[in-house]
KESE-619646 format. One record per residue (C-alpha): x, y, z; residue number from 0. Coordinates in nm, 2 decimals, decimal comma. Layout:
N
east:X	north:Y	up:Z	i:NUM
...
end
This chain:
432
east:-1,58	north:0,55	up:-1,22	i:0
east:-1,79	north:0,79	up:-1,42	i:1
east:-1,95	north:1,13	up:-1,24	i:2
east:-2,04	north:1,53	up:-1,35	i:3
east:-1,81	north:1,80	up:-1,22	i:4
east:-2,02	north:2,04	up:-1,04	i:5
east:-1,98	north:2,41	up:-1,23	i:6
east:-1,91	north:2,73	up:-1,05	i:7
east:-2,15	north:2,91	up:-1,32	i:8
east:-2,16	north:3,32	up:-1,33	i:9
east:-2,33	north:3,47	up:-1,05	i:10
east:-2,69	north:3,57	up:-1,15	i:11
east:-2,74	north:3,89	up:-0,88	i:12
east:-2,69	north:4,14	up:-1,15	i:13
east:-2,92	north:3,98	up:-1,37	i:14
east:-3,16	north:3,91	up:-1,05	i:15
east:-3,12	north:4,32	up:-0,99	i:16
east:-3,26	north:4,39	up:-1,30	i:17
east:-3,58	north:4,18	up:-1,32	i:18
east:-3,94	north:4,22	up:-1,21	i:19
east:-4,01	north:4,56	up:-0,98	i:20
east:-4,35	north:4,49	up:-0,81	i:21
east:-4,49	north:4,64	up:-0,46	i:22
east:-4,69	north:4,42	up:-0,30	i:23
east:-4,81	north:4,49	up:0,04	i:24
east:-4,89	north:4,25	up:0,35	i:25
east:-5,19	north:4,03	up:0,38	i:26
east:-5,22	north:3,63	up:0,52	i:27
east:-5,52	north:3,39	up:0,48	i:28
east:-5,62	north:3,12	up:0,68	i:29
east:-5,61	north:2,78	up:0,50	i:30
east:-5,96	north:2,57	up:0,54	i:31
east:-5,88	north:2,25	up:0,35	i:32
east:-5,55	north:2,25	up:0,15	i:33
east:-5,41	north:2,10	up:-0,18	i:34
east:-5,02	north:2,09	up:-0,21	i:35
east:-4,80	north:2,23	up:-0,47	i:36
east:-4,40	north:2,11	up:-0,52	i:37
east:-4,14	north:2,20	up:-0,75	i:38
east:-3,78	north:2,36	up:-0,84	i:39
east:-3,66	north:2,65	up:-0,93	i:40
east:-3,40	north:2,70	up:-1,24	i:41
east:-3,24	north:2,99	up:-1,31	i:42
east:-3,20	north:3,17	up:-1,65	i:43
east:-2,91	north:2,95	up:-1,65	i:44
east:-3,03	north:2,64	up:-1,68	i:45
east:-2,92	north:2,53	up:-1,36	i:46
east:-3,11	north:2,51	up:-0,98	i:47
east:-3,18	north:2,84	up:-0,83	i:48
east:-3,07	north:2,80	up:-0,43	i:49
east:-3,23	north:2,98	up:-0,16	i:50
east:-3,50	north:3,23	up:-0,19	i:51
east:-3,88	north:3,19	up:-0,18	i:52
east:-4,16	north:3,05	up:-0,35	i:53
east:-4,50	north:3,26	up:-0,30	i:54
east:-4,88	north:3,21	up:-0,37	i:55
east:-5,03	north:3,50	up:-0,43	i:56
east:-5,48	north:3,52	up:-0,52	i:57
east:-5,43	north:3,83	up:-0,69	i:58
east:-5,16	north:3,83	up:-0,92	i:59
east:-4,85	north:3,91	up:-0,69	i:60
east:-4,96	north:4,20	up:-0,51	i:61
east:-5,09	north:3,95	up:-0,21	i:62
east:-4,75	north:3,70	up:-0,13	i:63
east:-4,97	north:3,51	up:0,10	i:64
east:-4,82	north:3,18	up:0,15	i:65
east:-4,41	north:3,12	up:0,16	i:66
east:-4,23	north:2,81	up:0,07	i:67
east:-3,80	north:2,85	up:0,13	i:68
east:-3,64	north:2,73	up:-0,15	i:69
east:-3,36	north:2,45	up:-0,08	i:70
east:-3,01	north:2,48	up:-0,19	i:71
east:-3,10	north:2,22	up:-0,49	i:72
east:-3,37	north:2,45	up:-0,59	i:73
east:-3,65	north:2,27	up:-0,49	i:74
east:-3,96	north:2,36	up:-0,30	i:75
east:-4,33	north:2,22	up:-0,18	i:76
east:-4,58	north:2,36	up:0,05	i:77
east:-5,00	north:2,36	up:0,13	i:78
east:-5,25	north:2,62	up:0,07	i:79
east:-5,63	north:2,59	up:0,01	i:80
east:-5,80	north:2,52	up:-0,31	i:81
east:-5,79	north:2,78	up:-0,52	i:82
east:-5,60	north:2,95	up:-0,85	i:83
east:-5,27	north:3,13	up:-0,76	i:84
east:-5,02	north:3,35	up:-0,92	i:85
east:-4,61	north:3,13	up:-0,78	i:86
east:-4,36	north:3,40	up:-0,73	i:87
east:-4,00	north:3,40	up:-0,68	i:88
east:-3,79	north:3,62	up:-0,45	i:89
east:-3,40	north:3,57	up:-0,42	i:90
east:-3,24	north:3,62	up:-0,06	i:91
east:-3,16	north:3,95	up:-0,17	i:92
east:-3,43	north:4,07	up:-0,38	i:93
east:-3,60	north:4,39	up:-0,24	i:94
east:-3,87	north:4,41	up:-0,02	i:95
east:-4,18	north:4,45	up:-0,29	i:96
east:-4,00	north:4,33	up:-0,57	i:97
east:-4,00	north:3,96	up:-0,71	i:98
east:-3,82	north:3,75	up:-0,97	i:99
east:-4,03	north:3,58	up:-1,17	i:100
east:-4,42	north:3,47	up:-1,18	i:101
east:-4,62	north:3,20	up:-1,32	i:102
east:-5,02	north:3,29	up:-1,36	i:103
east:-5,32	north:3,05	up:-1,36	i:104
east:-5,13	north:2,76	up:-1,10	i:105
east:-5,42	north:2,50	up:-0,96	i:106
east:-5,41	north:2,35	up:-0,62	i:107
east:-5,69	north:2,09	up:-0,54	i:108
east:-5,81	north:1,95	up:-0,21	i:109
east:-5,58	north:1,65	up:-0,15	i:110
east:-5,44	north:1,71	up:-0,45	i:111
east:-5,03	north:1,73	up:-0,55	i:112
east:-5,01	north:2,02	up:-0,78	i:113
east:-4,60	north:1,99	up:-0,92	i:114
east:-4,50	north:2,34	up:-1,07	i:115
east:-4,12	north:2,41	up:-1,16	i:116
east:-4,01	north:2,82	up:-1,17	i:117
east:-3,84	north:2,74	up:-1,50	i:118
east:-3,64	north:3,12	up:-1,58	i:119
east:-3,51	north:3,00	up:-1,93	i:120
east:-3,80	north:2,99	up:-2,05	i:121
east:-3,97	north:3,19	up:-2,34	i:122
east:-4,21	north:3,35	up:-2,14	i:123
east:-3,96	north:3,44	up:-1,90	i:124
east:-3,69	north:3,58	up:-2,11	i:125
east:-3,98	north:3,82	up:-2,32	i:126
east:-4,08	north:4,03	up:-2,00	i:127
east:-3,70	north:4,14	up:-1,98	i:128
east:-3,59	north:4,50	up:-2,19	i:129
east:-3,31	north:4,39	up:-2,44	i:130
east:-3,04	north:4,51	up:-2,20	i:131
east:-3,13	north:4,19	up:-1,97	i:132
east:-3,17	north:4,02	up:-2,28	i:133
east:-2,87	north:4,05	up:-2,38	i:134
east:-2,68	north:4,04	up:-2,08	i:135
east:-2,87	north:3,65	up:-2,01	i:136
east:-2,77	north:3,59	up:-2,39	i:137
east:-2,44	north:3,66	up:-2,30	i:138
east:-2,47	north:3,46	up:-1,95	i:139
east:-2,55	north:3,16	up:-2,17	i:140
east:-2,30	north:3,15	up:-2,39	i:141
east:-2,04	north:3,15	up:-2,10	i:142
east:-2,20	north:2,89	up:-1,92	i:143
east:-2,21	north:2,64	up:-2,23	i:144
east:-1,83	north:2,78	up:-2,24	i:145
east:-1,78	north:2,68	up:-1,92	i:146
east:-1,96	north:2,34	up:-1,92	i:147
east:-1,72	north:2,25	up:-2,26	i:148
east:-1,40	north:2,35	up:-2,03	i:149
east:-1,58	north:2,11	up:-1,74	i:150
east:-1,63	north:1,81	up:-1,98	i:151
east:-1,28	north:1,84	up:-2,08	i:152
east:-1,19	north:1,85	up:-1,64	i:153
east:-1,41	north:1,56	up:-1,62	i:154
east:-1,24	north:1,37	up:-1,92	i:155
east:-0,86	north:1,44	up:-1,81	i:156
east:-1,04	north:1,33	up:-1,41	i:157
east:-1,14	north:1,01	up:-1,53	i:158
east:-0,81	north:0,90	up:-1,75	i:159
east:-0,63	north:1,01	up:-1,39	i:160
east:-0,88	north:0,78	up:-1,24	i:161
east:-0,79	north:0,50	up:-1,44	i:162
east:-0,45	north:0,52	up:-1,38	i:163
east:-0,46	north:0,54	up:-0,97	i:164
east:-0,62	north:0,21	up:-1,02	i:165
east:-0,36	north:0,08	up:-1,20	i:166
east:-0,14	north:0,24	up:-0,94	i:167
east:-0,29	north:0,08	up:-0,65	i:168
east:-0,30	north:-0,27	up:-0,79	i:169
east:0,06	north:-0,19	up:-0,84	i:170
east:0,13	north:-0,15	up:-0,52	i:171
east:-0,06	north:-0,39	up:-0,37	i:172
east:0,12	north:-0,65	up:-0,59	i:173
east:0,50	north:-0,46	up:-0,56	i:174
east:0,64	north:-0,78	up:-0,38	i:175
east:0,58	north:-0,99	up:-0,61	i:176
east:0,68	north:-0,77	up:-0,89	i:177
east:0,97	north:-0,74	up:-0,69	i:178
east:1,04	north:-1,07	up:-0,64	i:179
east:1,01	north:-1,16	up:-0,98	i:180
east:1,29	north:-0,83	up:-1,12	i:181
east:1,51	north:-0,96	up:-0,89	i:182
east:1,48	north:-1,34	up:-0,97	i:183
east:1,54	north:-1,61	up:-0,77	i:184
east:1,90	north:-1,53	up:-0,63	i:185
east:1,76	north:-1,25	up:-0,49	i:186
east:1,78	north:-1,22	up:-0,10	i:187
east:1,46	north:-1,14	up:0,10	i:188
east:1,65	north:-0,82	up:0,23	i:189
east:1,66	north:-0,66	up:-0,12	i:190
east:1,29	north:-0,80	up:-0,23	i:191
east:1,20	north:-0,59	up:0,04	i:192
east:1,36	north:-0,29	up:-0,04	i:193
east:1,24	north:-0,33	up:-0,43	i:194
east:0,89	north:-0,35	up:-0,27	i:195
east:0,93	north:-0,05	up:-0,11	i:196
east:1,10	north:0,17	up:-0,40	i:197
east:0,76	north:0,02	up:-0,59	i:198
east:0,50	north:0,11	up:-0,31	i:199
east:0,62	north:0,45	up:-0,26	i:200
east:0,69	north:0,56	up:-0,67	i:201
east:0,32	north:0,41	up:-0,72	i:202
east:0,19	north:0,61	up:-0,40	i:203
east:0,36	north:0,91	up:-0,46	i:204
east:0,26	north:0,90	up:-0,82	i:205
east:-0,14	north:0,90	up:-0,71	i:206
east:-0,05	north:1,16	up:-0,45	i:207
east:0,06	north:1,40	up:-0,73	i:208
east:-0,28	north:1,30	up:-0,98	i:209
east:-0,52	north:1,34	up:-0,70	i:210
east:-0,38	north:1,66	up:-0,57	i:211
east:-0,44	north:1,86	up:-0,85	i:212
east:-0,81	north:1,69	up:-0,98	i:213
east:-0,93	north:1,77	up:-0,56	i:214
east:-0,84	north:2,07	up:-0,67	i:215
east:-1,00	north:2,05	up:-1,00	i:216
east:-1,31	north:1,97	up:-0,82	i:217
east:-1,29	north:1,99	up:-0,46	i:218
east:-1,65	north:1,86	up:-0,40	i:219
east:-1,65	north:1,47	up:-0,57	i:220
east:-1,52	north:1,28	up:-0,23	i:221
east:-1,41	north:1,00	up:-0,43	i:222
east:-1,09	north:1,21	up:-0,54	i:223
east:-1,03	north:1,29	up:-0,17	i:224
east:-1,07	north:0,92	up:-0,06	i:225
east:-0,80	north:0,80	up:-0,30	i:226
east:-0,58	north:1,14	up:-0,26	i:227
east:-0,63	north:0,98	up:0,15	i:228
east:-0,52	north:0,62	up:0,13	i:229
east:-0,25	north:0,69	up:-0,08	i:230
east:-0,13	north:0,91	up:0,21	i:231
east:-0,22	north:0,63	up:0,43	i:232
east:0,08	north:0,40	up:0,24	i:233
east:0,30	north:0,69	up:0,23	i:234
east:0,22	north:0,70	up:0,65	i:235
east:0,10	north:1,05	up:0,61	i:236
east:-0,13	north:0,99	up:0,87	i:237
east:-0,26	north:1,33	up:0,95	i:238
east:-0,33	north:1,42	up:0,59	i:239
east:-0,48	north:1,12	up:0,55	i:240
east:-0,68	north:1,16	up:0,85	i:241
east:-0,81	north:1,51	up:0,73	i:242
east:-0,90	north:1,40	up:0,37	i:243
east:-1,12	north:1,11	up:0,50	i:244
east:-1,26	north:1,36	up:0,67	i:245
east:-1,36	north:1,60	up:0,42	i:246
east:-1,47	north:1,31	up:0,16	i:247
east:-1,70	north:1,16	up:0,45	i:248
east:-1,83	north:1,58	up:0,49	i:249
east:-1,88	north:1,59	up:0,11	i:250
east:-2,04	north:1,26	up:0,04	i:251
east:-2,28	north:1,26	up:0,40	i:252
east:-2,37	north:1,65	up:0,22	i:253
east:-2,46	north:1,50	up:-0,14	i:254
east:-2,84	north:1,56	up:-0,26	i:255
east:-2,84	north:1,17	up:-0,32	i:256
east:-2,58	north:1,02	up:-0,12	i:257
east:-2,40	north:0,76	up:-0,24	i:258
east:-2,38	north:0,44	up:0,07	i:259
east:-2,03	north:0,31	up:-0,06	i:260
east:-1,89	north:0,66	up:-0,13	i:261
east:-1,96	north:0,72	up:0,27	i:262
east:-1,88	north:0,35	up:0,41	i:263
east:-1,52	north:0,38	up:0,22	i:264
east:-1,42	north:0,73	up:0,39	i:265
east:-1,52	north:0,56	up:0,70	i:266
east:-1,29	north:0,24	up:0,66	i:267
east:-1,07	north:0,45	up:0,55	i:268
east:-1,05	north:0,67	up:0,87	i:269
east:-1,09	north:0,30	up:1,07	i:270
east:-0,75	north:0,23	up:0,90	i:271
east:-0,58	north:0,56	up:0,98	i:272
east:-0,67	north:0,50	up:1,34	i:273
east:-0,59	north:0,13	up:1,37	i:274
east:-0,22	north:0,24	up:1,25	i:275
east:-0,19	north:0,50	up:1,47	i:276
east:-0,28	north:0,27	up:1,77	i:277
east:-0,61	north:0,46	up:1,82	i:278
east:-0,88	north:0,15	up:1,90	i:279
east:-1,15	north:0,28	up:1,98	i:280
east:-1,15	north:0,50	up:1,76	i:281
east:-1,08	north:0,24	up:1,46	i:282
east:-1,39	north:0,01	up:1,58	i:283
east:-1,61	north:0,32	up:1,55	i:284
east:-1,53	north:0,38	up:1,21	i:285
east:-1,52	north:0,02	up:1,09	i:286
east:-1,87	north:0,01	up:1,25	i:287
east:-2,02	north:0,34	up:1,07	i:288
east:-1,88	north:0,16	up:0,74	i:289
east:-2,09	north:-0,15	up:0,77	i:290
east:-2,35	north:0,05	up:0,88	i:291
east:-2,35	north:0,24	up:0,55	i:292
east:-2,27	north:-0,03	up:0,32	i:293
east:-2,44	north:-0,26	up:0,48	i:294
east:-2,47	north:-0,49	up:0,18	i:295
east:-2,06	north:-0,51	up:0,21	i:296
east:-2,05	north:-0,47	up:0,57	i:297
east:-1,83	north:-0,83	up:0,58	i:298
east:-1,54	north:-0,65	up:0,36	i:299
east:-1,48	north:-0,37	up:0,62	i:300
east:-1,46	north:-0,56	up:0,89	i:301
east:-1,27	north:-0,84	up:0,73	i:302
east:-1,08	north:-0,56	up:0,64	i:303
east:-1,04	north:-0,36	up:1,01	i:304
east:-0,96	north:-0,73	up:1,13	i:305
east:-0,60	north:-0,81	up:0,88	i:306
east:-0,52	north:-0,42	up:0,93	i:307
east:-0,50	north:-0,53	up:1,32	i:308
east:-0,30	north:-0,82	up:1,25	i:309
east:-0,05	north:-0,66	up:1,03	i:310
east:-0,05	north:-0,44	up:1,33	i:311
east:0,04	north:-0,71	up:1,52	i:312
east:-0,20	north:-0,56	up:1,76	i:313
east:-0,30	north:-0,86	up:1,90	i:314
east:-0,63	north:-0,83	up:2,14	i:315
east:-0,77	north:-0,59	up:1,86	i:316
east:-0,75	north:-0,87	up:1,55	i:317
east:-0,93	north:-1,12	up:1,80	i:318
east:-1,18	north:-0,89	up:1,84	i:319
east:-1,22	north:-0,77	up:1,49	i:320
east:-1,22	north:-1,15	up:1,33	i:321
east:-1,53	north:-1,20	up:1,60	i:322
east:-1,70	north:-0,92	up:1,46	i:323
east:-1,68	north:-1,00	up:1,08	i:324
east:-1,72	north:-1,37	up:1,17	i:325
east:-2,08	north:-1,28	up:1,35	i:326
east:-2,16	north:-1,03	up:1,07	i:327
east:-2,18	north:-1,29	up:0,85	i:328
east:-2,42	north:-1,53	up:1,00	i:329
east:-2,55	north:-1,75	up:0,68	i:330
east:-2,18	north:-1,81	up:0,61	i:331
east:-2,16	north:-1,69	up:0,25	i:332
east:-1,80	north:-1,52	up:0,25	i:333
east:-1,53	north:-1,71	up:0,10	i:334
east:-1,27	north:-1,52	up:0,30	i:335
east:-1,43	north:-1,71	up:0,67	i:336
east:-1,09	north:-1,90	up:0,69	i:337
east:-0,88	north:-1,62	up:0,66	i:338
east:-1,07	north:-1,41	up:0,96	i:339
east:-1,04	north:-1,78	up:1,18	i:340
east:-0,65	north:-1,85	up:1,09	i:341
east:-0,61	north:-1,42	up:1,21	i:342
east:-0,81	north:-1,51	up:1,52	i:343
east:-0,60	north:-1,81	up:1,58	i:344
east:-0,29	north:-1,59	up:1,57	i:345
east:-0,36	north:-1,34	up:1,77	i:346
east:-0,50	north:-1,61	up:2,05	i:347
east:-0,12	north:-1,81	up:2,00	i:348
east:0,07	north:-1,53	up:2,13	i:349
east:-0,08	north:-1,66	up:2,46	i:350
east:0,01	north:-2,00	up:2,43	i:351
east:0,25	north:-2,15	up:2,66	i:352
east:0,51	north:-2,45	up:2,68	i:353
east:0,42	north:-2,72	up:2,89	i:354
east:0,80	north:-2,81	up:3,10	i:355
east:0,70	north:-3,17	up:3,15	i:356
east:0,56	north:-3,25	up:2,84	i:357
east:0,72	north:-3,03	up:2,62	i:358
east:0,37	north:-2,96	up:2,42	i:359
east:0,24	north:-2,64	up:2,38	i:360
east:-0,10	north:-2,51	up:2,57	i:361
east:-0,30	north:-2,32	up:2,39	i:362
east:-0,55	north:-2,06	up:2,53	i:363
east:-0,93	north:-2,16	up:2,50	i:364
east:-1,11	north:-2,11	up:2,15	i:365
east:-0,76	north:-2,11	up:2,01	i:366
east:-0,72	north:-2,47	up:1,87	i:367
east:-1,05	north:-2,47	up:1,78	i:368
east:-1,00	north:-2,16	up:1,56	i:369
east:-0,67	north:-2,34	up:1,39	i:370
east:-0,91	north:-2,69	up:1,32	i:371
east:-1,18	north:-2,43	up:1,13	i:372
east:-0,96	north:-2,26	up:0,93	i:373
east:-0,81	north:-2,60	up:0,82	i:374
east:-1,17	north:-2,73	up:0,80	i:375
east:-1,28	north:-2,41	up:0,55	i:376
east:-0,92	north:-2,42	up:0,37	i:377
east:-0,75	north:-2,78	up:0,36	i:378
east:-0,52	north:-2,70	up:0,12	i:379
east:-0,48	north:-2,32	up:0,22	i:380
east:-0,15	north:-2,12	up:0,22	i:381
east:-0,13	north:-2,21	up:0,61	i:382
east:-0,27	north:-2,51	up:0,58	i:383
east:0,06	north:-2,74	up:0,60	i:384
east:0,21	north:-2,49	up:0,91	i:385
east:-0,11	north:-2,45	up:1,10	i:386
east:-0,14	north:-2,88	up:1,13	i:387
east:0,22	north:-2,82	up:1,19	i:388
east:0,13	north:-2,65	up:1,48	i:389
east:-0,13	north:-2,84	up:1,60	i:390
east:0,09	north:-3,14	up:1,63	i:391
east:0,28	north:-3,02	up:1,88	i:392
east:0,04	north:-2,88	up:2,12	i:393
east:-0,11	north:-3,08	up:2,42	i:394
east:-0,48	north:-3,07	up:2,25	i:395
east:-0,46	north:-3,36	up:2,02	i:396
east:-0,88	north:-3,45	up:1,98	i:397
east:-0,92	north:-3,37	up:1,64	i:398
east:-0,56	north:-3,27	up:1,50	i:399
east:-0,54	north:-3,33	up:1,16	i:400
east:-0,27	north:-3,55	up:1,00	i:401
east:0,01	north:-3,34	up:0,83	i:402
east:-0,10	north:-3,17	up:0,49	i:403
east:0,14	north:-3,25	up:0,19	i:404
east:0,32	north:-2,99	up:0,16	i:405
east:0,65	north:-3,03	up:0,41	i:406
east:0,54	north:-2,84	up:0,78	i:407
east:0,77	north:-2,54	up:0,85	i:408
east:0,96	north:-2,73	up:1,15	i:409
east:0,92	north:-2,71	up:1,46	i:410
east:1,08	north:-2,51	up:1,73	i:411
east:1,05	north:-2,47	up:2,13	i:412
east:0,81	north:-2,17	up:2,14	i:413
east:0,52	north:-2,12	up:1,97	i:414
east:0,66	north:-1,74	up:1,80	i:415
east:0,82	north:-1,97	up:1,49	i:416
east:0,59	north:-2,19	up:1,43	i:417
east:0,38	north:-1,81	up:1,38	i:418
east:0,22	north:-1,89	up:0,96	i:419
east:0,32	north:-1,60	up:0,74	i:420
east:0,09	north:-1,26	up:0,68	i:421
east:-0,20	north:-1,30	up:0,44	i:422
east:-0,09	north:-1,18	up:0,13	i:423
east:-0,19	north:-0,84	up:-0,01	i:424
east:-0,41	north:-0,93	up:-0,23	i:425
east:-0,67	north:-1,09	up:0,02	i:426
east:-0,58	north:-0,77	up:0,24	i:427
east:-0,80	north:-0,51	up:0,18	i:428
east:-1,14	north:-0,43	up:-0,01	i:429
east:-1,10	north:-0,24	up:-0,35	i:430
east:-1,25	north:0,14	up:-0,23	i:431
end
């Protein structure tokens, strides 16, 4: 994962204050037919110059006839009648009647677009400056080069940290497997649980430390805040996680070229926080927003929503989320679709009851069908044997499959004891 740190370059207000002194009276023209002009304002350090005004003049900069605002990214555009103009830039704090830079001989033609940057690194601009101004610009350039060098070192360090973070998230996801391997077959469930929690907490705490440091280095990079918030979610610091997911979302939405997957990751992170804190409506809205922001991966976010509600044992929410995820893949191309039917069936099965006359389980509408769909899509899946045994205990015997090759869990008199285990963490959440 590579990205450029946004540099905080030295202020240019002092330099701009020393530049061109041209007094201009006001006089307006009315266009008859128009051409368009667009471009970017580049300041003497070589960076886009945000804000200010670009104007067109027909008398060498004395009269500023047509005025166009400069965006926060340094861009401007506008229309004017055909003709030859002097194009002028004024900063937001440029005194009335003065200008910062100008370019002569800019021609606009009717019905055509003219590209014209105002680049204050060009020799023509520098040559207009006094020796003192040129010395100041040279010092500014050297400071900018030094800052860029520092930023490159910072970017390398952040990228190295992000590689560690990726490995730490993987280690946290696989904590139970690691704990079982380290403890051996003789270990009891409580011992495995304890070591699993220790591994997860250690890895997530390391991520939190690294991303807190790196987010202070580049506070405008949303990926860093997302990684930090994901770690805080795992550590159950939900208020901090919500704050940082929102910060990441705000930054991602304000980027010049917003990245859909980054926006969706922030929304999905908020959805998880809300799901884990029982804010079901907010969770549903956030996951829906994630799917809308990144349609090509909508199925992953909605599947993740269903799994989170399933792990939280929020039965109505997991049923609705599983249905939404199934509907989001009308072409049935999601290889994890079987898991969604399993989650739906598990939620419905909570309303199963035992018929006292037959001692059979009576399932609510749609439950048996969802279990059978799971077996159809994953006949040798991790829950197939237990789902088969569960269905054979029901009063709905139509199309009930034969027992799977694996040994089923012994039956009990209550549906809860026949509930298959949770999905593995490897299938739980898409990697952000």
